[in-house]
C-alpha positions as CSV (number, residue, x, y, z in Angstrom):
1,M,0.3,0.2,-0.4
2,S,1.1,3.5,-0.6
3,V,0.1,7.0,0.7
4,Y,1.6,10.5,-1.0
5,L,1.1,13.6,1.3
6,V,1.9,17.2,0.9
7,V,3.3,18.9,4.6
8,G,4.4,22.4,5.5
9,T,7.2,23.3,7.6
10,Q,7.4,25.9,10.7
11,S,10.9,26.3,11.8
12,S,12.3,29.5,13.1
13,R,14.4,29.9,10.4
14,K,12.8,30.9,7.6
15,K,15.2,29.9,5.0
16,A,14.8,26.8,6.4
17,N,11.1,26.4,5.3
18,S,9.5,24.0,2.7
19,I,6.7,22.0,1.2
20,M,7.3,18.9,0.9
21,V,5.5,16.3,-1.1
22,L,6.1,12.8,0.6
23,K,5.6,9.0,-0.9
24,V,5.1,6.5,1.5
25,W,4.6,2.7,0.6
26,N,5.8,-1.0,1.3
27,L,2.8,-0.3,4.7
28,H,1.4,-3.4,5.8
29,K,-0.9,-4.5,8.1
30,M,0.9,-4.7,12.0
31,Q,0.8,-7.6,13.7
32,Q,-0.8,-7.5,16.9
33,E,1.8,-9.2,19.9
34,D,-0.3,-11.0,22.5
35,D,0.1,-9.6,25.9
36,N,0.8,-13.5,27.4
37,D,3.7,-14.0,25.4
38,D,6.0,-11.2,26.8
39,D,7.7,-13.5,29.4
40,N,8.5,-16.4,27.3
41,N,10.3,-14.4,24.2
42,S,11.3,-10.9,25.1
43,D,14.7,-11.2,22.8
44,S,11.5,-11.7,20.0
45,D,11.6,-7.8,19.9
46,D,14.7,-7.5,18.2
47,S,14.5,-5.1,14.9
48,S,17.1,-7.1,13.1
49,D,14.3,-10.1,13.2
50,E,12.2,-8.2,10.9
51,D,11.9,-8.7,7.0
52,E,13.7,-5.6,5.3
53,S,11.4,-6.4,2.6
54,K,8.6,-5.5,4.6
55,M,9.7,-2.1,5.4
56,P,8.3,1.1,4.7
57,K,9.9,3.5,2.8
58,M,9.6,7.2,2.1
59,A,10.5,9.6,-0.6
60,V,10.8,13.5,0.4
61,A,10.8,16.2,-2.9
62,K,10.6,19.4,-1.4
63,I,10.0,23.3,-2.7
64,K,11.9,25.6,-0.3
65,Q,9.6,28.4,1.1
66,S,10.7,32.0,2.5
67,A,9.1,31.9,5.5
68,A,6.9,29.0,8.0
69,I,3.9,27.8,5.9
70,N,0.5,28.2,8.0
71,R,-2.1,26.1,5.8
72,V,-1.2,23.8,3.0
73,R,-4.9,23.0,1.3
74,F,-4.9,20.5,-2.1
75,T,-6.9,20.3,-4.7
76,Q,-7.0,18.4,-8.8
77,Q,-8.4,20.8,-11.0
78,N,-8.6,19.4,-14.5
79,D,-5.6,16.6,-14.0
80,L,-3.6,19.3,-12.5
81,N,-2.3,18.8,-8.6
82,L,-2.3,22.4,-7.2
83,V,-1.1,22.4,-3.6
84,A,-2.4,26.4,-1.7
85,T,0.2,27.7,0.5
86,W,-0.4,30.4,3.4
87,L,2.6,31.8,5.0
88,E,3.0,33.5,8.4
89,T,4.2,36.9,6.0
90,G,0.6,36.8,4.6
91,T,1.5,35.0,1.5
92,V,-0.5,33.1,-0.8
93,S,0.7,31.0,-3.4
94,I,0.0,28.1,-5.7
95,W,2.2,25.3,-6.8
96,E,1.6,22.7,-9.4
97,L,3.4,19.4,-8.1
98,S,3.8,17.5,-11.6
99,K,7.5,17.7,-11.4
100,Q,7.5,16.9,-7.1
101,L,5.5,13.4,-7.8
102,E,6.8,12.1,-10.5
103,A,10.5,13.1,-8.1
104,V,8.9,10.8,-6.1
105,E,7.9,8.0,-7.9
106,N,11.1,7.4,-9.5
107,E,14.5,7.3,-7.7
108,T,16.5,8.2,-10.7
109,R,14.4,11.8,-11.3
110,L,14.3,12.3,-7.3
111,K,18.0,12.6,-7.9
112,E,17.4,14.9,-10.4
113,Y,15.2,17.0,-9.1
114,V,17.4,17.5,-6.0
115,M,20.4,18.4,-8.0
116,E,18.0,20.7,-9.9
117,N,16.4,22.5,-6.8
118,N,20.0,22.0,-4.4
119,T,17.7,20.3,-1.7
120,A,19.0,17.3,0.6
121,I,18.1,13.5,-1.4
122,I,15.7,11.8,1.7
123,V,14.7,8.1,0.8
124,L,14.4,6.6,4.2
125,C,13.6,3.3,5.5
126,I,11.1,3.9,9.1
127,R,11.5,1.4,11.9
128,C,8.2,1.7,13.6
129,R,7.3,0.3,16.9
130,F,4.0,0.7,18.5
131,T,3.3,-0.1,21.8
């Protein structure tokens, strides 16, 4: 399963803010642990036992912003993926996200996007354990 997200940052350092387009994939249903087995297999919680192929992954394409982002709204209009942002400075902007969505879909394209936009590559494997 995959999910796409768009978020905005609120860093106190104005130049550090960005819109981030994320793709999170390889999502699987979490296994519930039996409470009665806690004493019997305390070592089985070791994360090295988890199959790496089942680990969730995430790719991020950033759009740099000049100030903290107060609001982000997404819509599709006439086959366009649009995001509106409202910055703490009062500036409202509308962005078309085809380049960013293309970048998070393809690792080669993500590297090209990063080079073109002077941003960092973010492709992560996520290890989450909920109790």
